[in-house]
C-alpha positions as CSV (number, residue, x, y, z in Angstrom):
1,M,-4.4,-32.4,-5.4
2,S,-1.8,-29.6,-5.0
3,V,-3.8,-27.0,-7.3
4,R,-7.2,-26.2,-8.0
5,L,-8.1,-23.4,-10.0
6,E,-10.9,-21.5,-10.2
7,V,-11.6,-19.9,-13.5
8,R,-13.4,-16.4,-12.5
9,T,-13.8,-15.0,-16.4
10,T,-13.5,-16.0,-20.0
11,E,-13.9,-13.2,-22.4
12,P,-12.3,-13.1,-26.4
13,F,-8.6,-11.4,-27.1
14,A,-8.7,-8.6,-29.4
15,G,-12.3,-8.8,-30.5
16,G,-11.9,-12.0,-31.6
17,H,-9.4,-11.3,-34.4
18,R,-7.4,-14.0,-36.0
19,F,-4.2,-14.8,-35.8
20,E,-2.7,-16.2,-39.2
21,G,-1.5,-19.3,-38.1
22,G,-3.0,-19.3,-34.1
23,G,-6.5,-18.3,-35.1
24,A,-8.4,-16.7,-32.7
25,Y,-7.6,-16.4,-28.5
26,E,-9.7,-15.8,-25.6
27,V,-8.9,-14.6,-22.3
28,V,-8.9,-16.5,-18.9
29,T,-9.1,-15.3,-15.8
30,A,-8.2,-17.5,-12.5
31,T,-7.3,-17.6,-8.6
32,A,-5.2,-20.9,-8.1
33,H,-5.4,-22.1,-5.2
34,Y,-2.5,-24.4,-3.5
35,S,-2.0,-26.4,-1.0
36,V,1.4,-27.9,-0.1
37,D,3.1,-30.8,2.3
38,P,5.2,-29.0,5.2
39,K,7.9,-31.2,4.9
40,T,8.3,-30.1,1.0
41,P,12.3,-29.3,0.9
42,G,14.2,-26.2,-0.2
43,I,11.5,-23.9,1.0
44,P,13.1,-21.4,3.9
45,D,10.4,-21.3,7.2
46,L,8.0,-23.5,5.4
47,D,7.9,-25.4,8.7
48,L,6.8,-22.4,10.3
49,A,3.9,-21.9,8.2
50,P,0.3,-21.9,9.3
51,L,-1.2,-25.3,8.7
52,D,-4.9,-26.3,7.4
53,S,-7.0,-29.1,9.4
54,D,-5.3,-31.5,6.7
55,G,-2.1,-30.5,8.0
56,R,-1.5,-28.8,4.6
57,V,-0.2,-25.2,3.9
58,R,-2.5,-22.8,1.7
59,F,-2.3,-20.1,0.0
60,R,-3.3,-18.4,-3.8
61,G,-2.4,-16.5,-6.8
62,D,-3.0,-15.0,-9.5
63,V,-3.4,-16.5,-13.2
64,E,-3.7,-15.2,-16.8
65,I,-4.5,-17.1,-19.6
66,L,-4.0,-16.7,-23.5
67,R,-5.1,-19.2,-24.9
68,P,-6.3,-20.3,-28.6
69,V,-10.0,-21.5,-29.3
70,D,-8.8,-23.7,-31.5
71,G,-6.2,-25.9,-29.4
72,G,-2.9,-24.0,-31.4
73,R,0.0,-26.1,-31.3
74,R,0.3,-27.4,-27.7
75,R,2.6,-25.5,-26.6
76,L,2.4,-23.4,-23.2
77,F,4.1,-20.7,-22.8
78,F,5.0,-19.5,-19.4
79,D,5.8,-16.2,-18.0
80,W,7.6,-15.7,-15.5
81,G,6.9,-12.1,-15.9
82,N,8.8,-9.3,-13.4
83,R,7.8,-8.2,-10.2
84,G,4.6,-9.2,-10.9
85,N,4.5,-7.5,-14.4
86,K,3.7,-9.2,-17.6
87,R,6.1,-9.3,-19.9
88,A,6.9,-12.0,-22.4
89,V,4.4,-10.5,-24.9
90,Q,5.9,-6.8,-25.1
91,Y,9.3,-8.0,-25.6
92,F,8.5,-11.4,-28.3
93,C,5.8,-9.3,-29.5
94,D,7.1,-6.0,-30.0
95,A,4.3,-4.7,-28.0
96,P,3.4,-1.8,-25.6
97,H,3.5,-2.6,-22.0
98,T,0.5,-3.8,-20.5
99,N,-1.0,-5.4,-17.6
100,R,-4.1,-5.9,-18.7
101,P,-3.3,-7.3,-22.7
102,R,-6.9,-7.1,-24.3
103,T,-6.8,-5.4,-27.5
104,L,-5.4,-6.3,-30.7
105,A,-2.6,-3.5,-30.1
106,D,-1.4,-4.9,-27.2
107,A,-0.5,-8.1,-29.4
108,G,2.1,-6.0,-31.0
109,N,3.3,-8.0,-34.1
110,G,1.2,-11.2,-32.7
111,Y,4.5,-13.5,-33.0
112,L,3.3,-15.9,-29.7
113,L,0.1,-15.8,-30.7
114,R,0.4,-16.9,-35.0
115,R,2.8,-19.3,-33.5
116,G,-0.1,-20.9,-31.6
117,Y,1.5,-20.6,-28.0
118,T,-0.5,-21.0,-24.8
119,V,1.2,-18.1,-22.7
120,V,0.3,-18.1,-18.8
121,F,1.0,-15.6,-16.7
122,G,0.9,-17.4,-13.2
123,A,1.7,-15.3,-9.8
124,W,5.1,-16.3,-7.7
125,Q,6.4,-13.1,-6.1
126,G,4.3,-13.5,-2.4
127,D,5.8,-9.8,-1.6
128,L,4.1,-7.7,-4.0
129,L,0.8,-4.8,-2.8
130,P,-1.7,-4.6,-5.0
131,G,-2.0,-1.7,-7.6
132,D,-1.1,-1.3,-11.5
133,G,-2.9,-4.8,-12.5
134,R,0.1,-6.8,-11.0
135,L,0.0,-10.3,-10.6
136,L,-0.1,-11.3,-6.6
137,L,0.5,-14.5,-4.2
138,D,-0.9,-14.2,-1.3
139,L,1.6,-16.4,1.2
140,P,1.4,-17.5,4.9
141,V,3.3,-15.1,7.1
142,A,6.0,-17.6,9.3
143,R,5.0,-17.9,13.2
144,R,6.4,-19.6,16.6
145,D,4.5,-20.4,19.3
146,G,1.9,-18.3,17.1
147,Q,3.8,-14.9,17.3
148,P,5.3,-13.9,14.3
149,V,9.5,-14.8,13.4
150,R,11.4,-12.0,14.5
151,G,15.0,-11.2,13.2
152,L,17.2,-8.6,12.1
153,T,17.7,-7.6,8.5
154,T,18.8,-4.8,6.8
155,A,17.1,-2.2,4.1
156,E,19.1,-0.1,1.7
157,F,17.9,3.0,0.4
158,I,19.1,4.9,-2.8
159,V,17.2,8.1,-4.3
160,E,17.7,10.7,-7.3
161,E,16.4,13.3,-5.9
162,P,15.5,14.5,-2.2
163,T,12.7,12.4,-0.4
164,A,11.5,12.9,3.0
165,S,10.1,9.4,3.9
166,L,10.6,5.7,2.1
167,P,8.8,2.4,3.1
168,L,11.1,0.1,4.4
169,S,10.9,-2.5,1.3
170,R,12.2,0.9,-0.8
171,W,9.7,0.1,-3.2
172,S,6.0,1.0,-3.1
173,S,5.4,-2.0,-5.1
174,T,6.5,-4.3,-2.5
175,R,5.6,-5.3,0.8
176,S,7.8,-3.9,3.8
177,S,8.8,-6.0,6.3
178,P,7.9,-4.2,9.6
179,V,10.1,-3.5,12.8
180,S,9.1,-4.8,15.4
181,E,8.2,-3.0,18.5
182,R,11.5,-3.5,20.3
183,G,13.4,-3.2,17.2
184,V,12.2,0.5,16.8
185,H,14.5,1.2,19.6
186,S,17.6,-0.9,18.8
187,A,17.5,0.2,15.0
188,R,20.7,1.8,13.0
189,L,20.7,3.5,10.4
190,T,23.7,4.7,8.5
191,R,25.1,6.2,5.0
192,R,28.1,6.1,3.2
193,R,28.8,7.6,-0.2
194,Y,29.9,4.3,-2.1
195,A,29.3,0.5,-1.5
196,H,32.9,0.1,-0.6
197,S,33.1,3.5,1.8
198,T,33.1,3.7,5.5
199,P,29.5,4.4,6.9
200,D,28.6,7.4,9.3
201,E,25.9,6.3,11.8
202,L,23.2,9.3,11.7
203,P,21.8,10.1,15.5
204,A,18.9,8.5,16.5
205,G,17.2,11.6,17.3
206,T,17.2,12.6,13.3
207,W,15.3,9.8,12.1
208,R,11.9,8.1,12.7
209,F,10.1,4.8,11.5
210,A,7.3,7.1,10.4
211,R,5.4,8.5,6.8
212,L,5.2,12.1,6.0
213,Q,1.4,12.5,4.7
214,G,-0.1,15.3,3.0
215,G,-1.9,16.5,0.0
216,G,-4.9,17.0,1.8
217,N,-6.6,20.6,1.9
218,D,-7.8,22.7,5.4
219,L,-9.1,25.9,5.4
220,R,-5.9,27.5,4.7
221,G,-4.1,25.5,2.3
222,V,-2.5,22.2,1.8
223,S,-1.3,20.1,4.8
224,T,0.8,17.4,6.3
225,A,1.5,15.1,8.8
226,L,4.0,12.8,9.9
227,V,2.6,9.6,10.7
228,P,4.3,7.4,12.9
229,S,4.9,3.5,10.9
230,R,6.6,0.6,11.4
231,Y,6.4,0.0,7.5
232,D,8.2,3.4,6.7
233,L,11.7,5.4,7.5
234,H,11.7,9.2,7.7
235,L,14.2,11.4,8.1
236,D,14.0,14.8,9.0
237,D,16.0,16.7,7.0
238,G,15.3,13.7,4.0
239,F,17.2,11.1,1.6
240,R,19.8,13.1,-0.2
241,P,21.2,12.1,-3.4
242,G,24.7,10.8,-4.0
243,W,24.0,8.6,-0.3
244,I,23.5,5.0,0.2
245,Y,21.9,4.6,3.6
246,E,22.1,1.1,5.2
247,L,19.3,1.0,8.0
248,T,19.8,-2.5,10.7
249,Y,16.5,-3.2,12.4
250,E,14.4,-6.0,13.8
251,A,12.1,-7.1,11.8
252,E,9.3,-9.5,12.0
253,G,6.5,-11.6,10.7
254,P,8.5,-12.9,7.5
255,L,6.7,-14.3,4.0
256,V,7.4,-18.0,3.1
257,L,8.7,-16.6,-0.1
258,G,9.8,-20.0,-1.2
259,L,6.2,-21.2,-1.8
260,G,6.6,-19.2,-5.2
261,L,8.7,-22.1,-6.5
262,A,6.1,-24.2,-5.5
263,A,3.3,-22.3,-7.1
264,V,5.0,-22.5,-10.7
265,R,6.0,-25.7,-10.8
266,D,2.4,-27.4,-9.7
267,L,0.6,-24.8,-11.3
268,V,2.5,-25.9,-14.7
269,S,2.3,-29.4,-13.7
270,H,-1.6,-29.0,-13.7
271,L,-2.1,-27.1,-16.8
272,R,0.2,-30.0,-18.3
273,H,-1.4,-33.0,-17.0
274,D,-5.1,-32.5,-15.9
275,P,-7.7,-33.0,-18.7
276,T,-9.8,-30.6,-16.5
277,A,-7.4,-27.3,-16.8
278,P,-8.6,-24.9,-19.2
279,V,-5.5,-25.0,-21.5
280,G,-6.5,-27.8,-23.9
281,P,-3.4,-31.2,-24.2
282,V,-0.5,-29.4,-24.1
283,N,2.7,-31.5,-25.3
284,Y,5.5,-29.1,-24.6
285,A,6.3,-26.5,-21.9
286,Y,8.6,-23.6,-22.0
287,G,9.0,-20.7,-20.1
288,W,11.0,-17.2,-20.2
289,G,11.9,-14.5,-17.5
290,R,14.1,-11.9,-17.6
291,S,16.6,-9.9,-14.7
292,Q,14.5,-10.5,-11.5
293,T,12.8,-13.8,-13.1
294,G,15.8,-14.8,-15.2
295,R,17.4,-15.1,-11.4
296,A,14.1,-16.7,-10.7
297,I,14.4,-19.8,-13.1
298,R,17.9,-20.6,-12.3
299,D,17.3,-21.2,-8.7
300,F,13.8,-23.0,-9.7
301,I,16.1,-25.4,-11.6
302,H,19.3,-25.8,-9.2
303,L,16.7,-26.2,-6.0
304,G,14.8,-28.9,-8.0
305,F,11.7,-27.7,-8.6
306,N,11.9,-28.9,-12.1
307,E,10.7,-32.4,-11.1
308,D,6.7,-32.1,-9.9
309,L,5.1,-34.5,-7.4
310,E,4.8,-36.9,-9.6
311,G,8.9,-37.2,-10.3
312,R,7.8,-35.8,-13.6
313,R,10.0,-32.8,-15.6
314,V,8.1,-29.6,-15.2
315,F,9.3,-27.7,-18.5
316,D,10.6,-29.1,-21.0
317,G,12.7,-26.3,-21.9
318,L,13.6,-22.6,-20.2
319,L,15.0,-19.5,-21.3
320,P,16.8,-16.9,-18.3
321,H,17.3,-13.6,-19.8
322,V,19.8,-11.3,-18.6
323,S,20.1,-12.6,-15.2
324,G,23.8,-12.9,-14.9
325,A,25.6,-15.2,-12.4
326,G,22.8,-14.9,-9.7
327,R,20.0,-16.8,-8.2
328,L,16.6,-15.5,-6.2
329,G,17.8,-15.8,-2.5
330,I,14.7,-16.7,-0.8
331,E,16.0,-16.9,2.8
332,R,14.1,-15.2,5.3
333,F,13.3,-11.4,5.5
334,T,14.5,-11.6,1.6
335,N,12.8,-8.5,0.0
336,L,12.5,-10.3,-3.9
337,T,12.0,-6.9,-5.5
338,V,15.5,-6.2,-4.8
339,P,18.0,-6.3,-7.6
340,G,21.1,-8.7,-7.8
341,G,24.0,-6.6,-6.4
342,Q,25.6,-3.9,-8.4
343,Q,28.7,-1.8,-8.2
344,Y,26.9,0.8,-6.2
345,E,23.4,-0.3,-5.7
346,D,22.4,-3.1,-3.4
347,H,26.1,-4.6,-3.5
348,L,25.9,-7.3,-1.1
349,S,22.5,-9.0,-2.2
350,P,22.2,-12.6,-0.7
351,A,21.1,-13.2,-5.0
352,D,25.0,-13.6,-5.8
353,A,26.1,-16.9,-4.2
354,F,27.6,-20.0,-5.5
355,P,26.6,-22.1,-7.4
356,F,26.9,-19.3,-10.3
357,A,27.1,-21.6,-13.4
358,Y,25.1,-24.6,-14.9
359,A,28.3,-27.0,-15.4
360,E,30.0,-28.5,-12.1
361,T,32.4,-26.7,-10.7
362,V,34.8,-26.3,-7.2
363,D,34.2,-22.7,-5.6
364,H,38.1,-21.9,-4.8
365,L,37.5,-20.2,-1.6
366,T,35.2,-22.6,0.2
367,G,36.2,-26.0,-1.8
368,E,32.1,-26.8,-2.2
369,R,31.1,-28.4,-5.2
370,D,27.6,-27.7,-7.1
371,A,26.2,-26.7,-10.6
372,I,22.9,-25.3,-11.2
373,M,22.1,-28.3,-13.2
374,K,22.3,-31.6,-11.6
375,R,19.5,-34.0,-11.9
376,P,17.3,-35.9,-14.6
377,S,14.9,-33.4,-14.3
378,D,16.5,-30.5,-15.9
379,P,15.4,-29.1,-18.8
380,K,17.0,-27.6,-21.8
381,V,18.3,-24.2,-20.8
382,L,19.1,-21.3,-23.3
383,H,20.7,-18.6,-21.4
384,T,20.7,-15.6,-22.9
385,Q,22.9,-12.2,-21.5
386,T,24.2,-8.7,-22.7
387,S,27.2,-6.7,-21.9
388,T,25.6,-5.1,-18.8
389,E,25.6,-8.6,-16.8
390,Y,29.7,-9.4,-17.7
391,W,30.1,-5.6,-15.8
392,Q,27.4,-5.5,-13.1
393,R,26.0,-8.5,-13.1
394,R,29.1,-11.1,-12.8
395,G,28.0,-12.8,-15.8
396,S,31.3,-14.5,-16.8
397,L,31.1,-16.7,-13.9
398,V,27.8,-18.3,-15.5
399,H,30.8,-20.0,-18.0
400,T,33.7,-19.5,-16.5
401,T,35.6,-21.2,-12.5
402,T,35.0,-19.2,-9.9
403,D,39.0,-18.3,-10.5
404,G,38.1,-17.1,-14.1
405,R,39.3,-20.7,-16.2
406,D,36.4,-21.4,-19.0
407,L,34.0,-23.7,-18.0
408,G,31.5,-23.7,-20.5
409,F,28.2,-25.5,-20.2
410,P,26.8,-28.6,-20.0
411,P,24.7,-30.3,-22.8
412,N,21.4,-29.4,-22.3
413,V,22.7,-25.7,-22.0
414,R,23.6,-22.8,-24.3
415,G,25.2,-19.7,-23.3
416,Y,24.8,-16.1,-25.7
417,L,25.9,-13.1,-25.4
418,W,23.9,-10.1,-27.1
419,S,27.2,-7.8,-27.9
420,S,27.6,-4.4,-26.9
421,S,23.6,-4.6,-25.7
422,Q,22.6,-3.4,-22.1
423,H,20.0,-5.1,-19.5
424,V,17.0,-3.3,-20.6
425,A,16.2,-3.0,-24.2
426,D,12.6,-1.5,-24.9
427,P,11.1,-2.9,-28.3
428,L,10.0,0.2,-29.1
429,A,12.6,2.6,-27.5
430,G,12.8,6.1,-29.3
431,A,15.8,8.8,-28.9
432,P,18.2,7.8,-25.5
433,G,18.4,9.9,-22.8
434,K,20.8,10.4,-19.9
435,G,18.6,10.3,-16.8
436,I,21.5,10.5,-13.9
437,C,23.9,9.0,-15.9
438,N,26.9,10.6,-17.7
439,H,26.3,9.4,-20.7
440,P,23.0,8.6,-23.2
441,E,21.8,5.3,-22.7
442,N,22.5,2.5,-25.0
443,V,19.8,2.0,-28.1
444,V,21.2,-1.4,-29.5
445,A,17.4,-2.9,-30.5
446,T,17.7,-7.0,-29.7
447,S,14.2,-7.8,-29.4
448,A,14.1,-9.9,-32.6
449,L,16.9,-12.3,-31.0
450,F,13.7,-13.2,-28.6
451,R,11.8,-14.8,-31.1
452,A,14.5,-17.1,-32.9
453,T,15.6,-17.6,-29.6
454,L,12.3,-19.5,-28.8
455,E,12.3,-21.1,-32.1
456,A,15.4,-22.6,-31.8
457,L,14.5,-23.7,-27.9
458,D,11.4,-25.5,-29.7
459,A,12.8,-27.2,-32.7
460,W,15.5,-28.5,-30.0
461,V,13.0,-29.5,-27.7
462,S,10.1,-31.0,-30.0
463,E,12.2,-32.3,-33.0
464,G,16.1,-32.7,-31.9
465,V,17.5,-29.9,-33.2
466,E,20.3,-28.5,-31.8
467,P,20.4,-24.7,-31.4
468,P,23.3,-22.8,-32.2
469,P,26.7,-23.6,-30.7
470,S,27.0,-21.4,-27.8
471,A,28.6,-17.7,-28.7
472,V,29.8,-16.4,-25.4
473,P,33.5,-14.8,-24.9
474,T,36.4,-17.4,-23.6
475,V,39.4,-16.5,-21.9
476,A,41.3,-18.7,-24.5
477,D,40.3,-16.6,-27.8
478,G,41.1,-13.6,-25.9
479,T,37.6,-12.2,-26.2
480,L,37.0,-12.2,-22.3
481,V,39.3,-10.4,-20.4
482,T,40.1,-8.7,-17.3
483,G,39.4,-5.0,-16.6
484,D,42.5,-3.6,-16.8
485,A,43.0,-5.6,-20.1
486,W,40.0,-4.0,-21.6
487,A,40.7,-0.7,-20.1
488,R,43.7,-0.9,-22.5
489,Q,41.7,-2.1,-25.9
490,F,38.6,0.6,-25.5
491,P,39.4,3.7,-27.4
492,A,39.3,6.9,-26.3
493,V,36.3,8.1,-27.1
494,P,35.7,11.9,-26.3
495,S,33.7,12.6,-23.2
496,A,33.4,9.2,-22.1
497,L,33.7,8.6,-18.1
498,R,35.0,4.9,-17.7
499,P,34.4,2.8,-15.0
500,Q,37.5,1.9,-13.2
501,G,36.8,-1.7,-13.8
502,P,33.5,-4.3,-13.5
503,N,31.2,-4.8,-10.6
504,E,33.4,-7.7,-8.3
505,L,32.6,-10.5,-6.3
506,Y,33.7,-10.7,-2.7
507,A,33.1,-13.6,-0.2
508,V,31.1,-12.4,2.2
509,D,30.2,-14.0,6.0
510,R,26.0,-13.4,5.9
511,S,26.5,-15.2,9.5
512,V,26.2,-10.9,10.7
513,V,23.8,-8.4,9.7
514,P,24.3,-6.9,8.4
515,P,27.0,-8.9,6.3
516,V,30.8,-8.1,5.8
517,A,32.6,-8.7,2.4
518,D,36.2,-9.9,2.8
519,R,37.8,-7.7,0.1
520,A,41.4,-10.0,0.5
521,R,39.1,-12.9,-1.1
522,R,37.5,-12.4,-4.4
523,Y,35.5,-14.2,-7.7
524,T,37.1,-13.8,-10.6
525,V,35.1,-11.4,-12.4
526,L,35.6,-10.6,-16.4
527,V,34.3,-8.9,-19.3
528,P,34.0,-9.0,-22.9
529,A,37.3,-7.7,-25.5
530,V,36.3,-4.9,-27.7
531,D,37.5,-3.9,-31.2
532,P,39.0,-0.7,-31.9
533,D,35.8,1.1,-32.2
534,G,35.0,-0.3,-28.7
535,N,32.4,-2.8,-29.4
536,E,32.8,-6.1,-28.6
537,T,34.1,-9.0,-30.3
538,A,32.6,-12.2,-29.5
539,G,28.9,-13.3,-29.2
540,V,25.9,-12.2,-31.2
541,R,25.8,-8.9,-32.6
542,A,22.5,-7.6,-33.6
543,P,22.8,-5.6,-37.0
544,M,23.2,-2.5,-35.1
545,V,26.1,-3.5,-34.0
546,A,27.7,-5.4,-36.5
547,V,26.8,-2.0,-38.5
548,P,27.4,0.1,-35.4
549,L,27.3,4.1,-35.6
550,A,28.5,4.3,-32.5
551,T,30.4,2.5,-29.9
552,H,27.5,0.6,-27.6
553,T,28.4,-0.2,-24.0
554,G,26.9,-2.1,-21.4
555,W,28.1,0.4,-18.9
556,N,26.9,3.9,-17.8
557,T,28.3,6.0,-15.0
558,R,26.3,7.5,-12.6
559,A,26.5,11.9,-13.1
560,P,28.2,14.5,-10.6
561,G,25.9,14.3,-7.0
562,Q,24.5,10.9,-7.8
563,G,27.4,8.4,-6.9
564,H,29.7,10.1,-9.7
565,G,31.6,7.6,-11.6
566,A,30.3,4.3,-10.1
567,L,28.5,1.9,-12.4
568,H,24.8,2.8,-12.8
569,E,21.8,0.1,-12.2
570,F,21.5,-1.9,-15.4
571,S,22.1,1.0,-17.9
572,G,24.4,0.9,-21.0
573,S,25.9,3.8,-22.9
574,T,25.6,5.2,-26.9
575,F,28.8,7.2,-28.4
576,P,28.2,7.9,-31.4
577,F,30.8,8.0,-33.8
578,A,31.1,11.6,-35.6
579,A,29.2,12.1,-38.3
580,T,31.9,13.8,-40.8
581,E,35.2,13.6,-40.9
582,D,35.7,18.2,-40.2
583,E,34.2,16.9,-36.9
584,R,35.9,13.7,-36.0
585,L,39.6,15.9,-36.4
586,I,37.7,18.9,-34.7
587,T,36.8,16.4,-31.6
588,G,39.7,14.1,-32.0
589,D,37.9,10.9,-31.8
590,P,39.9,8.3,-32.9
591,R,36.9,6.0,-34.1
592,P,36.2,6.6,-38.0
593,S,33.6,8.9,-38.9
594,V,30.2,7.7,-40.2
595,Q,30.4,9.5,-43.6
596,K,33.9,7.5,-43.8
597,R,32.1,4.6,-43.6
598,H,29.0,4.7,-45.3
599,R,28.5,6.6,-48.7
600,D,25.1,7.0,-47.5
601,S,22.0,6.3,-45.8
602,A,21.1,3.4,-48.4
603,G,24.9,2.5,-48.3
604,Y,23.8,2.0,-44.3
605,T,20.8,0.3,-44.7
606,A,21.9,-1.9,-47.4
607,A,25.2,-3.4,-45.2
608,I,22.2,-3.7,-42.3
609,R,20.2,-6.1,-44.7
610,A,23.3,-8.2,-44.8
611,A,23.7,-8.2,-41.7
612,A,20.5,-9.7,-41.0
613,E,20.7,-12.1,-43.4
614,D,23.9,-13.4,-41.8
615,L,22.2,-13.6,-38.3
616,V,18.9,-15.7,-40.6
617,A,21.6,-18.0,-41.9
618,R,23.1,-18.5,-38.4
619,R,19.2,-19.0,-36.8
620,F,19.9,-15.9,-34.6
621,L,17.2,-13.8,-36.2
622,L,14.1,-15.3,-37.9
623,A,13.5,-14.8,-41.7
624,E,10.1,-12.5,-41.0
625,D,12.2,-10.2,-39.2
626,V,14.7,-9.1,-42.1
627,E,12.3,-6.2,-43.2
628,R,11.6,-4.9,-39.6
629,V,15.5,-4.9,-38.9
630,V,15.9,-3.1,-42.7
631,A,12.5,-0.8,-41.6
632,A,14.0,0.0,-38.3
633,S,17.1,1.3,-40.0
634,A,16.2,3.9,-42.3
635,N,17.0,7.6,-42.1
636,W,20.8,6.4,-40.0
637,S,18.1,4.6,-37.6
638,S,16.7,7.6,-36.6
639,P,14.9,8.5,-34.0
640,R,17.9,6.0,-31.8
641,H,20.1,7.6,-33.8
642,R,20.6,11.0,-35.0
643,F,22.6,12.7,-37.9
644,D,22.5,15.2,-40.5
645,L,23.5,13.8,-43.3
646,P,22.2,12.3,-46.6
């Protein structure tokens, strides 16, 4: 047996509340004990992991299960989460985020539970530290001749406010790969203004491996201390906003991170096929992941983990969301918390490597031929992405060749652009803020689309009902264009600081550390075309896009002092229309005003209803969500929009 579940607790969920259609639920917490053959392919450094007396690699991880007491509909829904956080209930049920769902309020609108799903949360990321209720996976360290493996690696640091010390991982939630004893003396630290700028090396005497420790009181007041640490980096003058710092150093003790993919494979297979598993009978298994875990899903498929040790399919269907064209990257010293490459941040992330597309294609720079989907055990996939993925995550490469020609999807994949929306769309979002960007963030509500997507996947797998056709921009119909073509289409919105173009992708030499991009050899990255309002024409238009009160983009630019003008992480923008024609004329806005478009807020709400009903007819929205969408549109979709109009 490759996995053994040790159940720790079982308790009623939401006080035993019975969900219509799904009944009462229980919460089961458990520890999964895994055992893996050291010859398992596709896992870097597995041959360097310590072995037990049986010659196996052992490790363990957290598991939590929301299970229907009456058995439900025999459908397992695996939440890949995000950096150890539970996310499925939040996004599919419009619920507040929590890593300890126990109350009725934690269930939001209850969609997953009303539909009778057995929801499984399983740890797969092995470099997380305890805290905030994160799911943890305890992985072995790669060793050679009894000593931790060593090697060169890099770490990038970007701050929004002056900071004295940071963990080498950059993230307080994430284990750092410690610097080796000799690496302390050979490390190099540089800084540059932008990803393409020439770096300047910082003198060795101005920084050190240490952390600033403070907060305790002595007899005269608050004290601080500089503590030597192989896990932290300290700058005497502090890290400053507007700079990209890069540390190159010899690290030691890499975790065997690829075991996380084996953990998902073996856990889900165990829950499906072992009659003693605490989930009851399972007919179908689905999984969902967003951003980082969308990339994990794509790597899981590409590396062949969707086939278990008995040759059976693990997941019948998978839903990678906002992964863009990236995969996970599980090479030695990888930091799994680091996002995929962006224009300013983590630009040369190893997550962005060929193949990018589900269909087979050729890398025009190397001649390599490959695909994400290439095995009989592959699941059905509904790939969803937003405008942000086209701008920051090279999303066009999911369905084009590497030189920018239409490719499409294989028969067991559909792809959907959620038009003019952004990477993160909190179901409970309020009024938009700017953060360190030039523009208010994108406010398009898309969470209802998740529910319809899962319904379509379930019908496809369990009943053979084809999902809606792919809805992505294409070169052939002119809806997928170059950055220059997009710039000619985008209206002259007052105060908008446009990006110079999308996040490019170059051939990268990873045989050297730090890696080097060859800017003369690039992959073609394209973006969705826009209408005269600046909203995208192709894809699935949520009601707030179909009946817009603003131009909504998948990009936002960094404010002065913060890498001014570069694309900011995964942020989109909202550029409200002028409320009245007088305002439009005084600001020189070429877009018709809200007053010109709608006689009053009731007319706007009626148009939103019509847009929602159209999506229902096309199976991109559930009928139950029409009234939710209409209710959210009251008073000009306040507080996401604010217009002082009737």
